[in-house]
PDB file of N, H, CA, C and O in Angstrom:
ATOM      1  N   MET A   1      91.356 180.360 129.526  1.00  0.00           N
ATOM      2  CA  MET A   1      90.416 179.838 129.609  1.00  0.00           C
ATOM      3  C   MET A   1      91.063 179.125 131.371  1.00  0.00           C
ATOM      4  O   MET A   1      90.102 178.570 131.904  1.00  0.00           O
ATOM      5  N   LYS A   2      92.283 179.039 132.241  1.00  0.00           N
ATOM      6  H   LYS A   2      93.064 179.490 131.808  1.00  0.00           H
ATOM      7  CA  LYS A   2      92.491 178.411 133.101  1.00  0.00           C
ATOM      8  C   LYS A   2      92.260 178.760 134.224  1.00  0.00           C
ATOM      9  O   LYS A   2      92.319 177.924 135.126  1.00  0.00           O
ATOM     10  N   LYS A   3      91.694 181.057 134.685  1.00  0.00           N
ATOM     11  H   LYS A   3      91.647 181.736 133.952  1.00  0.00           H
ATOM     12  CA  LYS A   3      92.030 181.722 135.249  1.00  0.00           C
ATOM     13  C   LYS A   3      90.524 181.455 135.468  1.00  0.00           C
ATOM     14  O   LYS A   3      89.947 181.323 136.547  1.00  0.00           O
ATOM     15  N   ALA A   4      89.871 181.387 133.890  1.00  0.00           N
ATOM     16  H   ALA A   4      90.340 181.494 133.013  1.00  0.00           H
ATOM     17  CA  ALA A   4      87.993 181.446 134.628  1.00  0.00           C
ATOM     18  C   ALA A   4      87.811 180.034 135.179  1.00  0.00           C
ATOM     19  O   ALA A   4      86.683 179.815 135.620  1.00  0.00           O
ATOM     20  N   LEU A   5      88.621 179.109 135.238  1.00  0.00           N
ATOM     21  H   LEU A   5      89.537 179.286 134.880  1.00  0.00           H
ATOM     22  CA  LEU A   5      87.916 177.521 135.810  1.00  0.00           C
ATOM     23  C   LEU A   5      88.313 177.608 136.965  1.00  0.00           C
ATOM     24  O   LEU A   5      87.731 177.041 137.890  1.00  0.00           O
ATOM     25  N   VAL A   6      89.633 178.511 137.157  1.00  0.00           N
ATOM     26  H   VAL A   6      90.105 178.971 136.406  1.00  0.00           H
ATOM     27  CA  VAL A   6      90.235 178.475 139.068  1.00  0.00           C
ATOM     28  C   VAL A   6      88.954 179.502 139.911  1.00  0.00           C
ATOM     29  O   VAL A   6      88.560 179.428 141.075  1.00  0.00           O
ATOM     30  N   LYS A   7      88.513 180.487 138.735  1.00  0.00           N
ATOM     31  H   LYS A   7      88.834 180.547 137.789  1.00  0.00           H
ATOM     32  CA  LYS A   7      88.223 180.921 139.488  1.00  0.00           C
ATOM     33  C   LYS A   7      86.262 180.283 140.280  1.00  0.00           C
ATOM     34  O   LYS A   7      85.654 180.659 141.283  1.00  0.00           O
ATOM     35  N   VAL A   8      86.003 179.520 139.486  1.00  0.00           N
ATOM     36  H   VAL A   8      86.497 179.215 138.672  1.00  0.00           H
ATOM     37  CA  VAL A   8      84.959 179.006 138.849  1.00  0.00           C
ATOM     38  C   VAL A   8      85.034 178.008 140.248  1.00  0.00           C
ATOM     39  O   VAL A   8      84.173 178.033 141.127  1.00  0.00           O
ATOM     40  N   ALA A   9      86.468 176.967 140.266  1.00  0.00           N
ATOM     41  H   ALA A   9      87.168 176.947 139.551  1.00  0.00           H
ATOM     42  CA  ALA A   9      86.813 175.765 141.352  1.00  0.00           C
ATOM     43  C   ALA A   9      87.254 175.997 142.628  1.00  0.00           C
ATOM     44  O   ALA A   9      87.408 175.056 143.407  1.00  0.00           O
ATOM     45  N   TYR A  10      87.498 177.243 142.969  1.00  0.00           N
ATOM     46  H   TYR A  10      87.373 178.007 142.336  1.00  0.00           H
ATOM     47  CA  TYR A  10      88.230 177.667 144.458  1.00  0.00           C
ATOM     48  C   TYR A  10      86.261 177.914 145.352  1.00  0.00           C
ATOM     49  O   TYR A  10      86.063 177.329 146.417  1.00  0.00           O
ATOM     50  N   PRO A  11      84.983 178.871 144.657  1.00  0.00           N
ATOM     51  CA  PRO A  11      84.178 178.416 145.433  1.00  0.00           C
ATOM     52  C   PRO A  11      83.493 177.519 145.212  1.00  0.00           C
ATOM     53  O   PRO A  11      82.421 177.411 145.808  1.00  0.00           O
ATOM     54  N   ALA A  12      83.883 176.643 144.329  1.00  0.00           N
ATOM     55  H   ALA A  12      84.753 176.731 143.844  1.00  0.00           H
ATOM     56  CA  ALA A  12      83.347 175.058 144.382  1.00  0.00           C
ATOM     57  C   ALA A  12      83.517 174.396 145.200  1.00  0.00           C
ATOM     58  O   ALA A  12      82.754 173.534 145.636  1.00  0.00           O
ATOM     59  N   ALA A  13      84.717 174.726 145.612  1.00  0.00           N
ATOM     60  H   ALA A  13      85.337 175.426 145.258  1.00  0.00           H
ATOM     61  CA  ALA A  13      85.574 173.925 146.354  1.00  0.00           C
ATOM     62  C   ALA A  13      85.561 174.109 148.205  1.00  0.00           C
ATOM     63  O   ALA A  13      85.582 173.376 149.193  1.00  0.00           O
ATOM     64  N   SER A  14      85.517 175.460 147.907  1.00  0.00           N
ATOM     65  H   SER A  14      85.500 176.055 147.104  1.00  0.00           H
ATOM     66  CA  SER A  14      84.524 175.915 149.276  1.00  0.00           C
ATOM     67  C   SER A  14      83.653 175.207 149.672  1.00  0.00           C
ATOM     68  O   SER A  14      83.878 174.403 150.577  1.00  0.00           O
ATOM     69  N   LEU A  15      82.341 175.336 149.049  1.00  0.00           N
ATOM     70  H   LEU A  15      82.159 175.989 148.314  1.00  0.00           H
ATOM     71  CA  LEU A  15      81.415 175.285 149.163  1.00  0.00           C
ATOM     72  C   LEU A  15      81.303 173.942 149.381  1.00  0.00           C
ATOM     73  O   LEU A  15      80.630 173.423 150.271  1.00  0.00           O
ATOM     74  N   PHE A  16      81.997 173.357 148.522  1.00  0.00           N
ATOM     75  H   PHE A  16      82.544 173.779 147.799  1.00  0.00           H
ATOM     76  CA  PHE A  16      81.516 171.313 148.938  1.00  0.00           C
ATOM     77  C   PHE A  16      81.922 170.994 150.274  1.00  0.00           C
ATOM     78  O   PHE A  16      81.122 170.425 151.017  1.00  0.00           O
ATOM     79  N   SER A  17      83.551 171.421 150.826  1.00  0.00           N
ATOM     80  H   SER A  17      84.200 171.883 150.222  1.00  0.00           H
ATOM     81  CA  SER A  17      84.862 171.767 152.253  1.00  0.00           C
ATOM     82  C   SER A  17      82.798 172.116 152.503  1.00  0.00           C
ATOM     83  O   SER A  17      82.104 171.255 151.962  1.00  0.00           O
ATOM     84  N   LEU A  18      82.268 172.890 153.005  1.00  0.00           N
ATOM     85  H   LEU A  18      82.832 173.589 153.444  1.00  0.00           H
ATOM     86  CA  LEU A  18      81.118 173.343 153.873  1.00  0.00           C
ATOM     87  C   LEU A  18      80.277 172.548 154.324  1.00  0.00           C
ATOM     88  O   LEU A  18      79.875 172.270 155.454  1.00  0.00           O
ATOM     89  N   VAL A  19      79.931 172.023 152.741  1.00  0.00           N
ATOM     90  H   VAL A  19      80.258 172.249 151.823  1.00  0.00           H
ATOM     91  CA  VAL A  19      78.837 170.709 152.597  1.00  0.00           C
ATOM     92  C   VAL A  19      79.163 169.544 153.552  1.00  0.00           C
ATOM     93  O   VAL A  19      78.618 169.204 154.601  1.00  0.00           O
ATOM     94  N   ALA A  20      80.075 169.098 152.968  1.00  0.00           N
ATOM     95  H   ALA A  20      80.518 169.374 152.115  1.00  0.00           H
ATOM     96  CA  ALA A  20      81.060 168.386 153.978  1.00  0.00           C
ATOM     97  C   ALA A  20      80.800 168.468 155.412  1.00  0.00           C
ATOM     98  O   ALA A  20      80.035 167.748 156.053  1.00  0.00           O
ATOM     99  N   LEU A  21      81.565 169.481 155.865  1.00  0.00           N
ATOM    100  H   LEU A  21      82.187 170.066 155.344  1.00  0.00           H
ATOM    101  CA  LEU A  21      81.554 170.257 157.035  1.00  0.00           C
ATOM    102  C   LEU A  21      80.477 169.762 157.931  1.00  0.00           C
ATOM    103  O   LEU A  21      80.735 169.300 159.042  1.00  0.00           O
ATOM    104  N   MET A  22      79.002 169.875 157.352  1.00  0.00           N
ATOM    105  H   MET A  22      78.792 170.251 156.449  1.00  0.00           H
ATOM    106  CA  MET A  22      78.109 170.337 158.066  1.00  0.00           C
ATOM    107  C   MET A  22      76.911 168.429 157.930  1.00  0.00           C
ATOM    108  O   MET A  22      75.980 167.887 158.526  1.00  0.00           O
ATOM    109  N   PHE A  23      77.748 168.192 156.852  1.00  0.00           N
ATOM    110  H   PHE A  23      78.504 168.633 156.368  1.00  0.00           H
ATOM    111  CA  PHE A  23      76.699 166.711 157.261  1.00  0.00           C
ATOM    112  C   PHE A  23      77.635 165.882 158.162  1.00  0.00           C
ATOM    113  O   PHE A  23      76.986 164.851 158.335  1.00  0.00           O
ATOM    114  N   VAL A  24      78.927 165.737 158.911  1.00  0.00           N
ATOM    115  H   VAL A  24      79.454 166.575 158.771  1.00  0.00           H
ATOM    116  CA  VAL A  24      79.906 165.032 159.071  1.00  0.00           C
ATOM    117  C   VAL A  24      79.756 165.789 160.774  1.00  0.00           C
ATOM    118  O   VAL A  24      80.339 165.111 161.620  1.00  0.00           O
ATOM    119  N   SER A  25      79.186 166.840 161.228  1.00  0.00           N
ATOM    120  H   SER A  25      78.712 167.391 160.541  1.00  0.00           H
ATOM    121  CA  SER A  25      78.492 166.645 161.899  1.00  0.00           C
ATOM    122  C   SER A  25      77.301 166.308 162.418  1.00  0.00           C
ATOM    123  O   SER A  25      76.908 165.950 163.528  1.00  0.00           O
ATOM    124  N   THR A  26      76.776 166.515 161.291  1.00  0.00           N
ATOM    125  H   THR A  26      77.095 166.805 160.389  1.00  0.00           H
ATOM    126  CA  THR A  26      75.535 165.906 161.666  1.00  0.00           C
ATOM    127  C   THR A  26      75.279 164.373 161.566  1.00  0.00           C
ATOM    128  O   THR A  26      74.453 163.461 161.588  1.00  0.00           O
ATOM    129  N   ALA A  27      76.461 164.711 161.452  1.00  0.00           N
ATOM    130  H   ALA A  27      77.133 165.452 161.434  1.00  0.00           H
ATOM    131  CA  ALA A  27      76.026 162.683 160.958  1.00  0.00           C
ATOM    132  C   ALA A  27      76.407 162.040 162.226  1.00  0.00           C
ATOM    133  O   ALA A  27      75.821 161.017 162.581  1.00  0.00           O
ATOM    134  N   SER A  28      77.569 162.687 163.105  1.00  0.00           N
ATOM    135  H   SER A  28      78.045 163.518 162.817  1.00  0.00           H
ATOM    136  CA  SER A  28      77.861 162.845 164.751  1.00  0.00           C
ATOM    137  C   SER A  28      76.819 162.991 166.034  1.00  0.00           C
ATOM    138  O   SER A  28      76.777 162.342 167.079  1.00  0.00           O
ATOM    139  N   VAL A  29      75.863 164.260 165.491  1.00  0.00           N
ATOM    140  H   VAL A  29      75.897 164.787 164.642  1.00  0.00           H
ATOM    141  CA  VAL A  29      75.396 164.417 166.110  1.00  0.00           C
ATOM    142  C   VAL A  29      73.748 163.310 166.719  1.00  0.00           C
ATOM    143  O   VAL A  29      72.982 163.066 167.652  1.00  0.00           O
ATOM    144  N   TRP A  30      74.059 163.058 165.496  1.00  0.00           N
ATOM    145  H   TRP A  30      74.682 163.256 164.739  1.00  0.00           H
ATOM    146  CA  TRP A  30      72.715 161.368 165.451  1.00  0.00           C
ATOM    147  C   TRP A  30      73.379 160.178 165.779  1.00  0.00           C
ATOM    148  O   TRP A  30      72.947 159.242 166.452  1.00  0.00           O
ATOM    149  N   PHE A  31      74.865 160.349 165.041  1.00  0.00           N
ATOM    150  H   PHE A  31      75.216 161.109 164.494  1.00  0.00           H
ATOM    151  CA  PHE A  31      75.419 159.367 166.176  1.00  0.00           C
ATOM    152  C   PHE A  31      75.132 159.131 167.505  1.00  0.00           C
ATOM    153  O   PHE A  31      74.824 158.084 168.074  1.00  0.00           O
ATOM    154  N   VAL A  32      75.311 160.508 168.012  1.00  0.00           N
ATOM    155  H   VAL A  32      75.562 161.359 167.551  1.00  0.00           H
ATOM    156  CA  VAL A  32      75.504 160.193 169.965  1.00  0.00           C
ATOM    157  C   VAL A  32      74.428 160.742 170.339  1.00  0.00           C
ATOM    158  O   VAL A  32      74.512 161.386 171.385  1.00  0.00           O
ATOM    159  N   HIS A  33      72.763 160.676 169.488  1.00  0.00           N
ATOM    160  H   HIS A  33      72.694 160.152 168.638  1.00  0.00           H
ATOM    161  CA  HIS A  33      72.101 160.968 169.958  1.00  0.00           C
ATOM    162  C   HIS A  33      70.857 159.732 169.497  1.00  0.00           C
ATOM    163  O   HIS A  33      69.634 159.689 169.631  1.00  0.00           O
ATOM    164  N   GLN A  34      71.732 158.936 168.987  1.00  0.00           N
ATOM    165  H   GLN A  34      72.725 158.970 168.878  1.00  0.00           H
ATOM    166  CA  GLN A  34      70.188 157.785 168.050  1.00  0.00           C
ATOM    167  C   GLN A  34      69.712 157.610 168.509  1.00  0.00           C
ATOM    168  O   GLN A  34      69.113 156.810 167.791  1.00  0.00           O
ATOM    169  N   GLY A  35      68.594 157.573 170.430  1.00  0.00           N
ATOM    170  H   GLY A  35      69.081 158.223 171.013  1.00  0.00           H
ATOM    171  CA  GLY A  35      68.220 156.972 170.955  1.00  0.00           C
ATOM    172  C   GLY A  35      66.717 158.152 170.676  1.00  0.00           C
ATOM    173  O   GLY A  35      65.557 157.826 170.420  1.00  0.00           O
ATOM    174  N   ASP A  36      67.294 159.528 170.843  1.00  0.00           N
ATOM    175  H   ASP A  36      68.236 159.792 171.051  1.00  0.00           H
ATOM    176  CA  ASP A  36      66.473 160.507 170.775  1.00  0.00           C
ATOM    177  C   ASP A  36      65.830 160.816 169.565  1.00  0.00           C
ATOM    178  O   ASP A  36      66.168 160.583 168.404  1.00  0.00           O
ATOM    179  N   THR A  37      64.576 161.535 170.162  1.00  0.00           N
ATOM    180  H   THR A  37      64.302 161.725 171.104  1.00  0.00           H
ATOM    181  CA  THR A  37      63.782 162.033 168.025  1.00  0.00           C
ATOM    182  C   THR A  37      64.688 163.455 167.674  1.00  0.00           C
ATOM    183  O   THR A  37      65.598 164.051 168.251  1.00  0.00           O
ATOM    184  N   PRO A  38      64.084 163.611 166.671  1.00  0.00           N
ATOM    185  CA  PRO A  38      64.891 165.623 165.562  1.00  0.00           C
ATOM    186  C   PRO A  38      64.471 166.353 166.433  1.00  0.00           C
ATOM    187  O   PRO A  38      64.912 167.499 166.516  1.00  0.00           O
ATOM    188  N   GLU A  39      63.035 165.648 167.741  1.00  0.00           N
ATOM    189  H   GLU A  39      62.677 164.717 167.674  1.00  0.00           H
ATOM    190  CA  GLU A  39      62.090 167.297 167.769  1.00  0.00           C
ATOM    191  C   GLU A  39      63.216 167.559 169.695  1.00  0.00           C
ATOM    192  O   GLU A  39      63.255 168.584 170.376  1.00  0.00           O
ATOM    193  N   GLU A  40      63.674 166.673 169.877  1.00  0.00           N
ATOM    194  H   GLU A  40      63.642 165.841 169.324  1.00  0.00           H
ATOM    195  CA  GLU A  40      64.929 166.881 171.599  1.00  0.00           C
ATOM    196  C   GLU A  40      65.779 167.248 171.108  1.00  0.00           C
ATOM    197  O   GLU A  40      66.281 168.172 171.748  1.00  0.00           O
ATOM    198  N   LEU A  41      66.697 166.832 169.509  1.00  0.00           N
ATOM    199  H   LEU A  41      66.289 166.081 168.990  1.00  0.00           H
ATOM    200  CA  LEU A  41      67.829 167.958 169.335  1.00  0.00           C
ATOM    201  C   LEU A  41      67.552 168.428 168.580  1.00  0.00           C
ATOM    202  O   LEU A  41      68.249 168.197 167.592  1.00  0.00           O
ATOM    203  N   LEU A  42      66.616 169.233 168.410  1.00  0.00           N
ATOM    204  H   LEU A  42      66.050 169.421 169.213  1.00  0.00           H
ATOM    205  CA  LEU A  42      67.016 170.965 168.018  1.00  0.00           C
ATOM    206  C   LEU A  42      66.916 171.895 168.972  1.00  0.00           C
ATOM    207  O   LEU A  42      67.365 173.040 168.929  1.00  0.00           O
ATOM    208  N   ARG A  43      66.008 171.114 170.284  1.00  0.00           N
ATOM    209  H   ARG A  43      65.644 170.184 170.320  1.00  0.00           H
ATOM    210  CA  ARG A  43      66.131 172.285 171.659  1.00  0.00           C
ATOM    211  C   ARG A  43      67.865 172.502 171.690  1.00  0.00           C
ATOM    212  O   ARG A  43      68.378 173.256 172.517  1.00  0.00           O
TER     213      ARG A  43
END
């Protein structure tokens, strides 16, 4: 039972950390370019 839990926990943790990293980078970019429009950010 514990082995199966570990198999699920590792991908979930890595996925969560990846999403958190993307959110932090997006938030930092947004704070730096707070005056810009989203179209300018995508360029």
